[in-house]
All heavy atoms as TSV, in Angstrom:
chain	resi	resn	atom	element	x	y	z
A	1	MET	N	N	101.771	104.833	78.195
A	1	MET	CA	C	101.560	103.531	77.627
A	1	MET	C	C	101.942	102.523	78.657
A	1	MET	O	O	102.983	102.605	79.347
A	1	MET	CB	C	102.356	103.300	76.410
A	1	MET	CG	C	102.269	101.915	75.845
A	1	MET	SD	S	103.213	101.692	74.330
A	1	MET	CE	C	101.977	102.137	73.213
A	2	ILE	N	N	101.100	101.498	78.873
A	2	ILE	CA	C	101.422	100.432	79.905
A	2	ILE	C	C	102.375	99.461	79.291
A	2	ILE	O	O	102.184	98.898	78.239
A	2	ILE	CB	C	100.101	99.761	80.327
A	2	ILE	CG1	C	99.186	100.791	81.068
A	2	ILE	CG2	C	100.382	98.556	81.172
A	2	ILE	CD1	C	97.906	100.266	81.515
A	3	ASN	N	N	103.417	99.145	80.068
A	3	ASN	CA	C	104.475	98.225	79.631
A	3	ASN	C	C	103.941	96.814	80.022
A	3	ASN	O	O	103.649	96.505	81.108
A	3	ASN	CB	C	105.737	98.574	80.420
A	3	ASN	CG	C	106.942	97.691	80.034
A	3	ASN	OD1	O	106.742	96.521	79.655
A	3	ASN	ND2	N	108.094	98.229	80.169
A	4	PRO	N	N	103.958	95.904	78.973
A	4	PRO	CA	C	103.493	94.568	79.216
A	4	PRO	C	C	104.358	93.821	80.199
A	4	PRO	O	O	103.853	92.937	80.923
A	4	PRO	CB	C	103.501	93.850	77.832
A	4	PRO	CG	C	104.062	94.824	76.908
A	4	PRO	CD	C	104.271	96.119	77.616
A	5	VAL	N	N	105.644	94.115	80.355
A	5	VAL	CA	C	106.469	93.461	81.314
A	5	VAL	C	C	105.988	93.868	82.759
A	5	VAL	O	O	106.019	93.009	83.644
A	5	VAL	CB	C	107.980	93.864	81.122
A	5	VAL	CG1	C	108.844	93.355	82.234
A	5	VAL	CG2	C	108.497	93.377	79.789
A	6	HIS	N	N	105.565	95.097	82.926
A	6	HIS	CA	C	105.003	95.519	84.178
A	6	HIS	C	C	103.767	94.749	84.535
A	6	HIS	O	O	103.538	94.419	85.700
A	6	HIS	CB	C	104.834	97.035	84.220
A	6	HIS	CG	C	106.096	97.782	84.053
A	6	HIS	ND1	N	106.048	99.147	83.803
A	6	HIS	CD2	C	107.350	97.448	84.151
A	6	HIS	CE1	C	107.328	99.569	83.722
A	6	HIS	NE2	N	108.143	98.594	83.912
A	7	LEU	N	N	102.905	94.544	83.553
A	7	LEU	CA	C	101.707	93.768	83.812
A	7	LEU	C	C	102.021	92.325	84.132
A	7	LEU	O	O	101.347	91.728	85.050
A	7	LEU	CB	C	100.778	93.820	82.546
A	7	LEU	CG	C	100.125	95.135	82.234
A	7	LEU	CD1	C	99.374	95.033	80.894
A	7	LEU	CD2	C	99.222	95.596	83.392
A	8	ARG	N	N	102.992	91.736	83.537
A	8	ARG	CA	C	103.400	90.372	83.867
A	8	ARG	C	C	103.939	90.337	85.280
A	8	ARG	O	O	103.688	89.388	86.038
A	8	ARG	CB	C	104.467	89.894	82.874
A	8	ARG	CG	C	104.851	88.449	83.000
A	8	ARG	CD	C	105.727	88.033	81.873
A	8	ARG	NE	N	106.847	87.283	82.454
A	8	ARG	CZ	C	108.065	87.262	82.129
A	8	ARG	NH1	N	108.426	88.042	81.131
A	8	ARG	NH2	N	108.930	86.555	82.699
A	9	THR	N	N	104.677	91.362	85.683
A	9	THR	CA	C	105.211	91.445	87.024
A	9	THR	C	C	104.081	91.553	88.040
A	9	THR	O	O	104.077	90.900	89.030
A	9	THR	CB	C	106.164	92.603	87.169
A	9	THR	OG1	O	107.224	92.400	86.215
A	9	THR	CG2	C	106.776	92.674	88.553
A	10	LEU	N	N	103.095	92.415	87.674
A	10	LEU	CA	C	101.895	92.591	88.559
A	10	LEU	C	C	101.250	91.208	88.789
A	10	LEU	O	O	100.890	90.833	89.913
A	10	LEU	CB	C	100.903	93.562	87.939
A	10	LEU	CG	C	99.568	93.711	88.582
A	10	LEU	CD1	C	99.675	94.322	89.956
A	10	LEU	CD2	C	98.617	94.503	87.716
A	11	GLN	N	N	101.050	90.516	87.677
A	11	GLN	CA	C	100.363	89.218	87.786
A	11	GLN	C	C	101.159	88.224	88.690
A	11	GLN	O	O	100.555	87.519	89.491
A	11	GLN	CB	C	100.191	88.556	86.416
A	11	GLN	CG	C	99.485	87.233	86.339
A	11	GLN	CD	C	99.356	86.730	84.953
A	11	GLN	OE1	O	100.046	87.188	84.040
A	11	GLN	NE2	N	98.536	85.737	84.824
A	12	ALA	N	N	102.474	88.260	88.531
A	12	ALA	CA	C	103.316	87.371	89.336
A	12	ALA	C	C	103.197	87.687	90.835
A	12	ALA	O	O	103.176	86.798	91.700
A	12	ALA	CB	C	104.756	87.427	88.852
A	13	VAL	N	N	103.152	89.037	91.164
A	13	VAL	CA	C	103.129	89.389	92.525
A	13	VAL	C	C	101.711	88.964	93.096
A	13	VAL	O	O	101.659	88.503	94.198
A	13	VAL	CB	C	103.321	90.899	92.736
A	13	VAL	CG1	C	103.095	91.345	94.173
A	13	VAL	CG2	C	104.738	91.305	92.264
A	14	ILE	N	N	100.708	89.162	92.329
A	14	ILE	CA	C	99.340	88.713	92.788
A	14	ILE	C	C	99.291	87.237	93.007
A	14	ILE	O	O	98.807	86.771	94.078
A	14	ILE	CB	C	98.284	89.193	91.820
A	14	ILE	CG1	C	98.133	90.720	91.883
A	14	ILE	CG2	C	96.952	88.523	92.155
A	14	ILE	CD1	C	97.240	91.264	90.756
A	15	GLU	N	N	99.876	86.493	92.072
A	15	GLU	CA	C	99.814	85.009	92.155
A	15	GLU	C	C	100.666	84.492	93.351
A	15	GLU	O	O	100.261	83.567	94.025
A	15	GLU	CB	C	100.365	84.388	90.949
A	15	GLU	CG	C	99.369	84.506	89.728
A	15	GLU	CD	C	99.956	83.994	88.426
A	15	GLU	OE1	O	101.043	83.411	88.410
A	15	GLU	OE2	O	99.255	84.069	87.411
A	16	THR	N	N	101.835	85.089	93.601
A	16	THR	CA	C	102.725	84.551	94.644
A	16	THR	C	C	102.489	85.235	95.992
A	16	THR	O	O	102.843	84.624	96.992
A	16	THR	CB	C	104.193	84.813	94.237
A	16	THR	OG1	O	104.453	86.185	94.148
A	16	THR	CG2	C	104.566	84.068	92.915
A	17	GLY	N	N	101.933	86.421	96.014
A	17	GLY	CA	C	101.707	87.085	97.267
A	17	GLY	C	C	102.883	87.837	97.871
A	17	GLY	O	O	102.782	88.377	98.970
A	18	SER	N	N	103.978	87.918	97.133
A	18	SER	CA	C	105.150	88.707	97.587
A	18	SER	C	C	105.970	89.132	96.400
A	18	SER	O	O	106.038	88.490	95.371
A	18	SER	CB	C	105.927	87.864	98.564
A	18	SER	OG	O	106.826	86.996	97.935
A	19	PHE	N	N	106.694	90.283	96.659
A	19	PHE	CA	C	107.656	90.720	95.671
A	19	PHE	C	C	108.801	89.788	95.501
A	19	PHE	O	O	109.256	89.517	94.358
A	19	PHE	CB	C	108.128	92.102	96.051
A	19	PHE	CG	C	107.166	93.268	95.840
A	19	PHE	CD1	C	105.848	93.035	95.652
A	19	PHE	CD2	C	107.579	94.538	95.758
A	19	PHE	CE1	C	104.880	94.053	95.452
A	19	PHE	CE2	C	106.728	95.602	95.583
A	19	PHE	CZ	C	105.374	95.367	95.416
A	20	ALA	N	N	109.297	89.238	96.624
A	20	ALA	CA	C	110.436	88.320	96.586
A	20	ALA	C	C	110.107	87.021	95.794
A	20	ALA	O	O	110.927	86.608	94.979
A	20	ALA	CB	C	110.889	87.994	98.007
A	21	ASP	N	N	109.007	86.449	96.119
A	21	ASP	CA	C	108.560	85.243	95.381
A	21	ASP	C	C	108.358	85.477	93.855
A	21	ASP	O	O	108.680	84.636	93.055
A	21	ASP	CB	C	107.400	84.582	95.994
A	21	ASP	CG	C	107.639	83.996	97.384
A	21	ASP	OD1	O	108.831	83.767	97.720
A	21	ASP	OD2	O	106.670	83.786	98.117
A	22	ALA	N	N	107.805	86.635	93.591
A	22	ALA	CA	C	107.555	86.994	92.174
A	22	ALA	C	C	108.897	87.186	91.505
A	22	ALA	O	O	109.050	86.761	90.369
A	22	ALA	CB	C	106.702	88.288	92.093
A	23	ALA	N	N	109.856	87.783	92.193
A	23	ALA	CA	C	111.204	87.986	91.586
A	23	ALA	C	C	111.801	86.633	91.269
A	23	ALA	O	O	112.386	86.449	90.211
A	23	ALA	CB	C	112.055	88.764	92.547
A	24	ARG	N	N	111.744	85.668	92.225
A	24	ARG	CA	C	112.277	84.318	91.925
A	24	ARG	C	C	111.605	83.672	90.771
A	24	ARG	O	O	112.262	83.066	89.888
A	24	ARG	CB	C	112.151	83.467	93.212
A	24	ARG	CG	C	113.233	83.756	94.230
A	24	ARG	CD	C	113.276	82.711	95.367
A	24	ARG	NE	N	112.156	82.846	96.277
A	24	ARG	CZ	C	112.137	83.728	97.222
A	24	ARG	NH1	N	113.179	84.606	97.425
A	24	ARG	NH2	N	111.119	83.822	98.057
A	25	LEU	N	N	110.285	83.808	90.707
A	25	LEU	CA	C	109.485	83.186	89.619
A	25	LEU	C	C	109.896	83.739	88.296
A	25	LEU	O	O	110.027	83.044	87.271
A	25	LEU	CB	C	107.973	83.419	89.872
A	25	LEU	CG	C	107.038	82.924	88.805
A	25	LEU	CD1	C	107.004	81.405	88.772
A	25	LEU	CD2	C	105.668	83.439	89.059
A	26	LEU	N	N	110.126	85.057	88.196
A	26	LEU	CA	C	110.436	85.746	86.966
A	26	LEU	C	C	111.893	85.843	86.610
A	26	LEU	O	O	112.248	86.256	85.500
A	26	LEU	CB	C	109.839	87.173	87.026
A	26	LEU	CG	C	108.292	87.264	87.082
A	26	LEU	CD1	C	107.853	88.704	87.404
A	26	LEU	CD2	C	107.627	86.739	85.842
A	27	GLY	N	N	112.715	85.493	87.602
A	27	GLY	CA	C	114.150	85.609	87.377
A	27	GLY	C	C	114.690	87.011	87.542
A	27	GLY	O	O	115.732	87.412	86.935
A	28	TYR	N	N	113.992	87.842	88.294
A	28	TYR	CA	C	114.412	89.212	88.542
A	28	TYR	C	C	114.866	89.414	89.990
A	28	TYR	O	O	114.738	88.465	90.720
A	28	TYR	CB	C	113.171	90.201	88.365
A	28	TYR	CG	C	112.532	90.230	87.009
A	28	TYR	CD1	C	111.168	90.534	86.897
A	28	TYR	CD2	C	113.236	89.970	85.860
A	28	TYR	CE1	C	110.574	90.622	85.681
A	28	TYR	CE2	C	112.610	90.029	84.643
A	28	TYR	CZ	C	111.323	90.372	84.585
A	28	TYR	OH	O	110.693	90.400	83.346
A	29	THR	N	N	115.360	90.545	90.357
A	29	THR	CA	C	115.643	90.856	91.708
A	29	THR	C	C	114.374	91.435	92.324
A	29	THR	O	O	113.484	91.931	91.632
A	29	THR	CB	C	116.762	91.942	91.856
A	29	THR	OG1	O	116.332	93.139	91.224
A	29	THR	CG2	C	118.064	91.428	91.180
A	30	SER	N	N	114.276	91.405	93.683
A	30	SER	CA	C	113.145	92.019	94.345
A	30	SER	C	C	113.071	93.465	94.074
A	30	SER	O	O	111.956	94.062	93.934
A	30	SER	CB	C	113.293	91.768	95.856
A	30	SER	OG	O	113.141	90.406	96.189
A	31	SER	N	N	114.208	94.109	93.895
A	31	SER	CA	C	114.256	95.580	93.605
A	31	SER	C	C	113.622	95.810	92.224
A	31	SER	O	O	112.914	96.741	92.044
A	31	SER	CB	C	115.753	96.085	93.616
A	31	SER	OG	O	115.774	97.408	93.253
A	32	ALA	N	N	113.959	94.954	91.275
A	32	ALA	CA	C	113.382	95.170	89.914
A	32	ALA	C	C	111.871	94.983	89.957
A	32	ALA	O	O	111.101	95.767	89.282
A	32	ALA	CB	C	113.999	94.140	88.931
A	33	VAL	N	N	111.346	93.999	90.690
A	33	VAL	CA	C	109.919	93.846	90.839
A	33	VAL	C	C	109.337	95.049	91.440
A	33	VAL	O	O	108.256	95.576	90.959
A	33	VAL	CB	C	109.599	92.581	91.676
A	33	VAL	CG1	C	108.136	92.522	92.043
A	33	VAL	CG2	C	110.021	91.311	90.883
A	34	SER	N	N	109.892	95.624	92.485
A	34	SER	CA	C	109.407	96.780	93.126
A	34	SER	C	C	109.362	97.996	92.144
A	34	SER	O	O	108.336	98.756	92.109
A	34	SER	CB	C	110.219	97.155	94.368
A	34	SER	OG	O	109.813	98.268	95.013
A	35	GLN	N	N	110.396	98.177	91.363
A	35	GLN	CA	C	110.493	99.196	90.406
A	35	GLN	C	C	109.371	99.086	89.356
A	35	GLN	O	O	108.830	100.029	88.866
A	35	GLN	CB	C	111.887	99.264	89.791
A	35	GLN	CG	C	112.933	99.722	90.711
A	35	GLN	CD	C	114.349	99.635	90.134
A	35	GLN	OE1	O	114.511	99.651	88.896
A	35	GLN	NE2	N	115.342	99.643	90.998
A	36	HIS	N	N	109.170	97.842	88.874
A	36	HIS	CA	C	108.128	97.577	87.899
A	36	HIS	C	C	106.714	97.950	88.395
A	36	HIS	O	O	105.926	98.637	87.701
A	36	HIS	CB	C	108.086	96.104	87.422
A	36	HIS	CG	C	109.256	95.682	86.575
A	36	HIS	ND1	N	109.295	94.462	85.973
A	36	HIS	CD2	C	110.356	96.320	86.264
A	36	HIS	CE1	C	110.465	94.355	85.355
A	36	HIS	NE2	N	111.091	95.491	85.455
A	37	VAL	N	N	106.476	97.517	89.653
A	37	VAL	CA	C	105.211	97.839	90.258
A	37	VAL	C	C	105.053	99.350	90.440
A	37	VAL	O	O	103.983	99.937	90.178
A	37	VAL	CB	C	104.972	97.046	91.564
A	37	VAL	CG1	C	103.749	97.577	92.332
A	37	VAL	CG2	C	104.856	95.567	91.268
A	38	ASN	N	N	106.081	100.028	90.934
A	38	ASN	CA	C	106.023	101.451	91.125
A	38	ASN	C	C	105.822	102.165	89.794
A	38	ASN	O	O	105.005	103.165	89.774
A	38	ASN	CB	C	107.298	101.954	91.792
A	38	ASN	CG	C	107.381	101.571	93.263
A	38	ASN	OD1	O	106.362	101.426	93.942
A	38	ASN	ND2	N	108.581	101.462	93.785
A	39	ALA	N	N	106.444	101.743	88.778
A	39	ALA	CA	C	106.302	102.348	87.430
A	39	ALA	C	C	104.815	102.159	86.939
A	39	ALA	O	O	104.231	103.085	86.421
A	39	ALA	CB	C	107.271	101.744	86.450
A	40	LEU	N	N	104.252	101.040	87.179
A	40	LEU	CA	C	102.936	100.745	86.726
A	40	LEU	C	C	101.968	101.606	87.589
A	40	LEU	O	O	100.951	102.165	87.030
A	40	LEU	CB	C	102.651	99.233	86.872
A	40	LEU	CG	C	101.279	98.751	86.384
A	40	LEU	CD1	C	101.081	99.124	84.878
A	40	LEU	CD2	C	101.121	97.267	86.615
A	41	GLU	N	N	102.184	101.728	88.873
A	41	GLU	CA	C	101.343	102.593	89.710
A	41	GLU	C	C	101.428	104.041	89.242
A	41	GLU	O	O	100.335	104.723	89.169
A	41	GLU	CB	C	101.767	102.513	91.194
A	41	GLU	CG	C	101.413	101.212	91.800
A	41	GLU	CD	C	101.875	101.063	93.276
A	41	GLU	OE1	O	102.924	101.588	93.590
A	41	GLU	OE2	O	101.134	100.420	94.067
A	42	ARG	N	N	102.554	104.508	88.849
A	42	ARG	CA	C	102.697	105.917	88.371
A	42	ARG	C	C	101.956	106.052	87.028
A	42	ARG	O	O	101.248	107.006	86.814
A	42	ARG	CB	C	104.197	106.242	88.172
A	42	ARG	CG	C	104.845	106.661	89.407
A	42	ARG	CD	C	106.224	107.320	89.184
A	42	ARG	NE	N	107.102	106.549	88.256
A	42	ARG	CZ	C	107.873	105.556	88.664
A	42	ARG	NH1	N	107.928	105.211	89.945
A	42	ARG	NH2	N	108.644	104.875	87.768
A	43	THR	N	N	102.104	105.102	86.167
A	43	THR	CA	C	101.399	105.167	84.859
A	43	THR	C	C	99.891	105.121	84.995
A	43	THR	O	O	99.215	105.917	84.366
A	43	THR	CB	C	101.866	103.909	84.007
A	43	THR	OG1	O	103.266	103.994	83.773
A	43	THR	CG2	C	101.172	103.966	82.630
A	44	CYS	N	N	99.387	104.302	85.935
A	44	CYS	CA	C	97.900	104.185	86.069
A	44	CYS	C	C	97.373	105.226	87.040
A	44	CYS	O	O	96.182	105.473	87.053
A	44	CYS	CB	C	97.659	102.813	86.650
A	44	CYS	SG	S	98.028	101.463	85.537
A	45	GLY	N	N	98.288	105.776	87.836
A	45	GLY	CA	C	97.780	106.768	88.849
A	45	GLY	C	C	96.993	106.078	89.974
A	45	GLY	O	O	96.088	106.680	90.571
A	46	LEU	N	N	97.276	104.821	90.233
A	46	LEU	CA	C	96.562	103.998	91.215
A	46	LEU	C	C	97.561	103.285	92.151
A	46	LEU	O	O	98.662	102.986	91.757
A	46	LEU	CB	C	95.740	102.912	90.569
A	46	LEU	CG	C	94.657	103.359	89.602
A	46	LEU	CD1	C	94.156	102.161	88.757
A	46	LEU	CD2	C	93.553	104.066	90.340
A	47	VAL	N	N	97.135	103.033	93.376
A	47	VAL	CA	C	97.868	102.179	94.286
A	47	VAL	C	C	97.443	100.769	94.044
A	47	VAL	O	O	96.275	100.444	94.085
A	47	VAL	CB	C	97.609	102.613	95.743
A	47	VAL	CG1	C	98.300	101.654	96.700
A	47	VAL	CG2	C	97.993	104.010	96.007
A	48	LEU	N	N	98.399	99.891	93.696
A	48	LEU	CA	C	98.065	98.512	93.372
A	48	LEU	C	C	98.276	97.519	94.501
A	48	LEU	O	O	97.682	96.413	94.483
A	48	LEU	CB	C	98.916	98.097	92.166
A	48	LEU	CG	C	98.677	98.957	90.853
A	48	LEU	CD1	C	99.619	98.571	89.818
A	48	LEU	CD2	C	97.222	98.870	90.434
A	49	PHE	N	N	99.040	97.913	95.508
A	49	PHE	CA	C	99.239	97.040	96.660
A	49	PHE	C	C	99.241	97.818	97.973
A	49	PHE	O	O	99.764	98.888	98.000
A	49	PHE	CB	C	100.605	96.284	96.501
A	49	PHE	CG	C	100.594	95.271	95.423
A	49	PHE	CD1	C	101.096	95.594	94.155
A	49	PHE	CD2	C	100.072	93.989	95.548
A	49	PHE	CE1	C	101.092	94.728	93.048
A	49	PHE	CE2	C	100.092	93.086	94.557
A	49	PHE	CZ	C	100.557	93.448	93.273
A	50	ASP	N	N	98.672	97.177	98.984
A	50	ASP	CA	C	98.821	97.649	100.324
A	50	ASP	C	C	100.073	96.962	100.875
A	50	ASP	O	O	100.135	95.725	100.942
A	50	ASP	CB	C	97.564	97.273	101.133
A	50	ASP	CG	C	96.357	97.946	100.750
A	50	ASP	OD1	O	96.454	99.153	100.378
A	50	ASP	OD2	O	95.292	97.326	100.794
A	51	ARG	N	N	101.104	97.757	101.188
A	51	ARG	CA	C	102.367	97.224	101.599
A	51	ARG	C	C	102.485	97.181	103.139
A	51	ARG	O	O	102.214	98.168	103.784
A	51	ARG	CB	C	103.492	98.019	101.013
A	51	ARG	CG	C	103.587	97.944	99.503
A	51	ARG	CD	C	104.328	99.127	98.896
A	51	ARG	NE	N	104.629	98.942	97.490
A	51	ARG	CZ	C	103.816	99.355	96.556
A	51	ARG	NH1	N	102.660	99.882	96.768
A	51	ARG	NH2	N	104.187	99.215	95.273
A	52	GLU	N	N	102.819	96.042	103.668
A	52	GLU	CA	C	103.055	95.846	105.132
A	52	GLU	C	C	104.472	95.325	105.224
A	52	GLU	O	O	105.050	94.885	104.302
A	52	GLU	CB	C	102.016	94.920	105.734
A	52	GLU	CG	C	100.616	95.464	105.565
A	52	GLU	CD	C	99.566	94.500	106.114
A	52	GLU	OE1	O	99.963	93.474	106.722
A	52	GLU	OE2	O	98.400	94.769	105.892
A	53	PRO	N	N	105.030	95.421	106.472
A	53	PRO	CA	C	106.430	94.980	106.654
A	53	PRO	C	C	106.814	93.584	106.079
A	53	PRO	O	O	107.817	93.368	105.547
A	53	PRO	CB	C	106.608	95.081	108.143
A	53	PRO	CG	C	105.661	96.099	108.582
A	53	PRO	CD	C	104.468	95.927	107.696
A	54	GLN	N	N	105.849	92.639	106.265
A	54	GLN	CA	C	106.170	91.295	105.845
A	54	GLN	C	C	105.316	90.772	104.722
A	54	GLN	O	O	105.451	89.539	104.311
A	54	GLN	CB	C	106.028	90.318	107.071
A	54	GLN	CG	C	106.960	90.688	108.172
A	54	GLN	CD	C	108.374	90.567	107.840
A	54	GLN	OE1	O	108.826	89.631	107.150
A	54	GLN	NE2	N	109.203	91.467	108.259
A	55	SER	N	N	104.457	91.559	104.158
A	55	SER	CA	C	103.547	91.102	103.054
A	55	SER	C	C	103.023	92.238	102.254
A	55	SER	O	O	103.156	93.409	102.617
A	55	SER	CB	C	102.464	90.305	103.658
A	55	SER	OG	O	101.616	91.103	104.446
A	56	VAL	N	N	102.431	91.864	101.143
A	56	VAL	CA	C	101.776	92.814	100.259
A	56	VAL	C	C	100.419	92.225	99.954
A	56	VAL	O	O	100.266	91.019	99.875
A	56	VAL	CB	C	102.511	93.182	98.963
A	56	VAL	CG1	C	103.809	93.878	99.253
A	56	VAL	CG2	C	102.765	91.929	98.155
A	57	HIS	N	N	99.420	93.091	99.838
A	57	HIS	CA	C	98.048	92.623	99.566
A	57	HIS	C	C	97.558	93.471	98.282
A	57	HIS	O	O	97.667	94.719	98.360
A	57	HIS	CB	C	97.114	92.832	100.682
A	57	HIS	CG	C	97.610	92.142	101.925
A	57	HIS	ND1	N	97.479	90.747	102.080
A	57	HIS	CD2	C	98.247	92.578	102.994
A	57	HIS	CE1	C	97.992	90.420	103.252
A	57	HIS	NE2	N	98.446	91.479	103.800
A	58	PRO	N	N	97.061	92.819	97.275
A	58	PRO	CA	C	96.591	93.604	96.073
A	58	PRO	C	C	95.374	94.409	96.436
A	58	PRO	O	O	94.453	93.922	97.220
A	58	PRO	CB	C	96.241	92.538	95.071
A	58	PRO	CG	C	96.071	91.284	95.826
A	58	PRO	CD	C	96.901	91.386	97.077
A	59	THR	N	N	95.310	95.555	95.959
A	59	THR	CA	C	94.096	96.430	96.086
A	59	THR	C	C	93.085	95.985	95.007
A	59	THR	O	O	93.380	95.193	94.163
A	59	THR	CB	C	94.420	97.920	95.859
A	59	THR	OG1	O	94.850	98.065	94.494
A	59	THR	CG2	C	95.401	98.405	96.845
A	60	THR	N	N	91.881	96.461	95.134
A	60	THR	CA	C	90.866	96.167	94.156
A	60	THR	C	C	91.302	96.542	92.710
A	60	THR	O	O	91.084	95.864	91.798
A	60	THR	CB	C	89.543	96.822	94.481
A	60	THR	OG1	O	89.151	96.520	95.791
A	60	THR	CG2	C	88.425	96.511	93.529
A	61	ALA	N	N	92.010	97.698	92.633
A	61	ALA	CA	C	92.510	98.110	91.357
A	61	ALA	C	C	93.484	97.108	90.731
A	61	ALA	O	O	93.445	96.877	89.509
A	61	ALA	CB	C	93.193	99.470	91.519
A	62	ALA	N	N	94.314	96.539	91.530
A	62	ALA	CA	C	95.290	95.520	91.030
A	62	ALA	C	C	94.540	94.259	90.533
A	62	ALA	O	O	94.929	93.728	89.457
A	62	ALA	CB	C	96.269	95.128	92.066
A	63	LEU	N	N	93.486	93.885	91.222
A	63	LEU	CA	C	92.763	92.737	90.817
A	63	LEU	C	C	91.904	92.930	89.583
A	63	LEU	O	O	91.718	91.975	88.783
A	63	LEU	CB	C	91.862	92.198	91.937
A	63	LEU	CG	C	92.620	91.822	93.227
A	63	LEU	CD1	C	91.654	91.539	94.355
A	63	LEU	CD2	C	93.556	90.659	92.993
A	64	VAL	N	N	91.523	94.142	89.330
A	64	VAL	CA	C	90.731	94.445	88.144
A	64	VAL	C	C	91.647	94.527	86.924
A	64	VAL	O	O	91.401	94.009	85.909
A	64	VAL	CB	C	89.977	95.780	88.279
A	64	VAL	CG1	C	89.346	96.201	86.963
A	64	VAL	CG2	C	88.963	95.710	89.395
């Protein structure tokens, strides 16, 4: 089952372009945002972000 909090976190990361900015927006830690995204990726069986050292980019799956 998909957790709605994880979907809200996904939306925030897409809107802000970073885990850290999404964390500030949602009042979470960056670690919590990362854990939410990882849990959602496991649940869906999809990679939702291309992670680079200084940024993240949503995959097509994340945008859908």
